[in-house]
C-alpha positions in Angstrom: 58.0 -48.6 -30.5 54.4 -49.5 -29.4 51.9 -50.4 -32.1 48.7 -48.8 -31.0 45.4 -47.8 -32.7 44.3 -44.4 -31.4 40.6 -43.8 -31.2 40.8 -40.5 -29.5 43.6 -37.9 -29.1 43.1 -34.5 -27.6 45.8 -32.7 -29.6 45.2 -29.4 -27.8 45.7 -30.9 -24.4 48.7 -32.9 -25.6 50.3 -29.7 -26.9 49.6 -27.8 -23.7 51.0 -30.5 -21.4 54.0 -31.1 -23.7 54.8 -27.4 -23.6 54.6 -27.5 -19.8 57.0 -30.4 -19.6 59.4 -28.8 -22.1 59.3 -25.6 -20.1 59.9 -27.3 -16.8 62.8 -29.4 -18.3 64.5 -26.4 -19.8 64.2 -24.4 -16.6 65.8 -27.2 -14.6 68.6 -27.5 -17.3 69.3 -23.8 -17.3 69.4 -23.6 -13.5 71.9 -26.5 -13.4 74.1 -24.7 -16.0 73.9 -21.5 -14.0 74.9 -23.3 -10.8 77.7 -25.0 -12.6 79.0 -21.8 -14.1 78.9 -20.0 -10.8 81.0 -22.8 -9.2 83.5 -22.6 -12.1 83.9 -18.8 -11.7 86.2 -19.4 -8.8 88.7 -21.5 -10.7 90.0 -18.7 -13.0 90.5 -19.2 -16.7 88.7 -22.6 -16.7 85.4 -20.8 -16.0 85.4 -19.4 -19.6 84.5 -22.8 -20.9 81.3 -22.8 -18.8 79.5 -20.1 -20.8 75.7 -20.7 -20.6 73.9 -20.9 -23.9 70.2 -21.1 -24.5 68.9 -24.4 -25.7 67.5 -24.5 -29.2 64.0 -25.8 -29.6 63.3 -28.4 -32.2 61.9 -26.6 -35.2 60.6 -29.7 -36.9 56.8 -30.2 -36.6 56.4 -33.7 -35.0 53.6 -36.0 -36.0 50.9 -36.2 -33.3 51.6 -39.8 -32.6 55.3 -39.1 -32.3 54.5 -36.2 -30.0 52.3 -38.5 -27.8 55.1 -41.1 -27.6 57.6 -38.5 -26.6 55.2 -37.1 -24.1 54.6 -40.5 -22.7 58.3 -41.1 -22.3 58.7 -37.8 -20.4 55.8 -38.4 -18.0 57.4 -41.8 -17.1 59.9 -39.7 -15.2 57.1 -38.3 -13.0 55.8 -41.6 -11.8 54.5 -41.6 -8.2 54.4 -37.8 -8.1 52.4 -36.3 -11.0 51.8 -39.4 -13.0 50.3 -42.8 -12.0 50.3 -45.8 -14.2 47.7 -48.4 -13.2 48.8 -50.8 -16.0 52.2 -51.4 -14.4 52.1 -50.2 -10.8 50.1 -51.0 -7.7 48.5 -47.6 -6.9 45.6 -46.5 -4.9 43.4 -44.5 -7.3 41.5 -42.8 -4.5 44.7 -41.0 -3.5 45.7 -39.7 -6.9 45.8 -35.9 -6.5 43.8 -33.5 -8.8 45.7 -32.1 -11.8 47.9 -35.3 -12.0 47.9 -37.7 -14.9 47.1 -41.3 -14.8 46.8 -44.3 -17.2 44.2 -47.0 -16.8 42.7 -49.9 -18.7 39.1 -50.9 -18.7 35.7 -51.2 -20.4 34.2 -48.0 -21.7 30.5 -47.6 -21.0 28.1 -44.8 -22.2 25.8 -44.1 -19.3 22.2 -45.4 -19.7 20.0 -42.6 -20.8 22.5 -41.1 -23.3 22.0 -42.0 -26.9 23.3 -39.7 -29.6 20.3 -40.0 -31.9 17.7 -39.8 -29.2 19.5 -36.8 -27.7 19.2 -35.1 -31.1 15.5 -35.8 -31.4 14.9 -34.8 -27.8 16.7 -31.5 -28.0 16.0 -30.5 -31.6 13.4 -27.8 -30.6 15.8 -26.3 -28.1 18.7 -26.4 -30.6 16.5 -24.6 -33.0 15.4 -22.1 -30.4 18.9 -21.1 -29.5 20.1 -20.9 -33.1 21.9 -24.2 -33.6 19.6 -25.4 -36.3 18.0 -23.8 -39.3 15.1 -26.3 -39.1 14.4 -29.5 -37.2 11.8 -31.5 -35.3 11.4 -34.3 -32.9 10.1 -36.9 -35.4 12.9 -36.9 -38.0 16.6 -36.0 -37.9 17.8 -34.6 -41.2 20.9 -36.3 -42.8 24.1 -34.7 -41.5 22.3 -33.0 -38.6 24.2 -34.9 -35.9 27.6 -34.0 -37.3 26.6 -30.3 -38.0 25.3 -29.8 -34.4 28.3 -31.6 -32.9 30.6 -29.3 -34.8 28.6 -26.2 -33.9 28.0 -27.0 -30.3 31.3 -28.7 -29.7 29.3 -31.5 -28.0 30.7 -34.0 -25.6 29.7 -37.6 -25.0 29.9 -39.0 -21.4 31.8 -42.2 -20.7 32.5 -44.2 -17.6 35.1 -46.9 -16.8 34.2 -49.0 -13.7 37.2 -50.0 -11.6 37.3 -52.0 -8.4 37.4 -49.0 -6.1 35.9 -46.2 -8.1 34.2 -45.2 -11.4 36.2 -43.0 -13.8 33.9 -40.5 -15.4 34.9 -38.3 -18.4 33.5 -36.7 -21.5 34.9 -37.2 -25.0 34.9 -34.2 -27.3 33.7 -35.1 -30.8 36.4 -33.1 -32.6 39.2 -35.2 -31.1 38.0 -38.5 -32.4 40.7 -39.8 -34.7 38.3 -41.1 -37.3 36.2 -38.0 -37.2 33.1 -40.2 -36.9 31.1 -39.5 -33.7 29.4 -42.9 -33.9 32.8 -44.4 -32.8 32.1 -43.3 -29.3 29.1 -45.7 -29.0 31.0 -48.3 -30.9 33.6 -48.2 -28.1 31.0 -49.3 -25.6 32.0 -52.5 -23.9 35.5 -52.5 -25.4 38.7 -52.9 -23.4 40.8 -49.8 -24.0 43.6 -47.8 -22.5 43.0 -44.2 -21.4 45.5 -41.5 -20.5 43.7 -38.9 -18.4 44.1 -36.0 -16.0 42.3 -36.0 -12.7 39.9 -33.1 -12.3 38.1 -34.1 -9.0 37.2 -36.9 -6.6 33.6 -37.1 -5.7 32.5 -39.3 -2.8 28.7 -38.8 -2.9 26.4 -41.8 -3.2 25.2 -40.4 -6.6 27.3 -38.2 -8.9 26.2 -36.3 -12.0 28.2 -37.3 -15.0 26.2 -35.5 -17.8 24.0 -32.5 -17.7 22.4 -32.2 -21.2 21.7 -28.5 -20.9 25.3 -27.8 -19.9 27.4 -30.4 -21.6 25.4 -30.9 -24.8 23.5 -27.6 -25.3 26.3 -25.5 -23.7 23.7 -23.2 -22.2 24.9 -20.7 -19.5 23.7 -20.9 -15.9 21.0 -18.3 -16.3 19.5 -20.1 -19.3 19.7 -23.5 -17.6 17.8 -22.1 -14.6 15.1 -20.7 -16.8 14.3 -24.0 -18.5 11.8 -26.4 -16.8 13.7 -29.7 -16.5 11.4 -32.4 -17.6 12.4 -36.1 -17.3 14.0 -35.9 -20.7 16.2 -33.0 -19.6 17.4 -34.3 -16.3 21.0 -34.9 -15.6 22.5 -38.4 -15.8 23.9 -39.8 -12.6 26.0 -42.9 -11.6 26.7 -44.4 -8.2 29.7 -42.9 -6.4 32.5 -42.7 -5.6 33.6 -41.1 -8.9 36.9 -39.9 -10.2 36.2 -37.2 -12.7 38.8 -36.8 -15.4 39.8 -35.1 -18.7 40.8 -37.6 -21.4 44.0 -37.0 -23.3 44.0 -40.3 -25.3 42.1 -43.5 -25.8 43.8 -46.4 -27.7 43.8 -50.1 -28.2 
């Protein structure tokens, strides 16, 4: 038992990855039974006791935290191959392959230039233009507007974690914050937390884009993004490379 306070838990990703693990484990188990049965077929009557039966899946709906702990236990078996734990092992993060999982501890930062309230004020006219808002302006943000737009636009908030060799860059989806309060993302800034992530890419450029407001916040398609004149307020946010881009499964203390 580990006593943790979850700040963020991507339940959809957790369900997908858990299902993949379960499928892989069952496939290996069934294959082992088939091989054992085939070997027993040559010993006559004794082979009857080696009948292969399908494993039953657990019908009980597990609590999400219990699911996470079970998932964490299973990925421990994949250490050094598809899972890398920088809390307990000496690993080279620059060699962690894409699509593998890793766990790291560090200080979360929200890149300079991103502020939830200023973003809302800055992009309110565009949000209105593309149908996200019934009304709005750049001077005042109506009560509840931030939450409404986050829910409608499925907005993401960029975060970085600076390590010795590389900066981990990811985006937190508002709907997976455990408290349901999007302000928790900015409250996390400067806090030492543990993150379980999946590697999406290594980028070795001197400067790497970590947040494109038109794509990541507004969710505009490529054609629409190209048609908009990018003023300074609409420019992408960049950080010095190298950068490991990741998808976050969980953030906890």
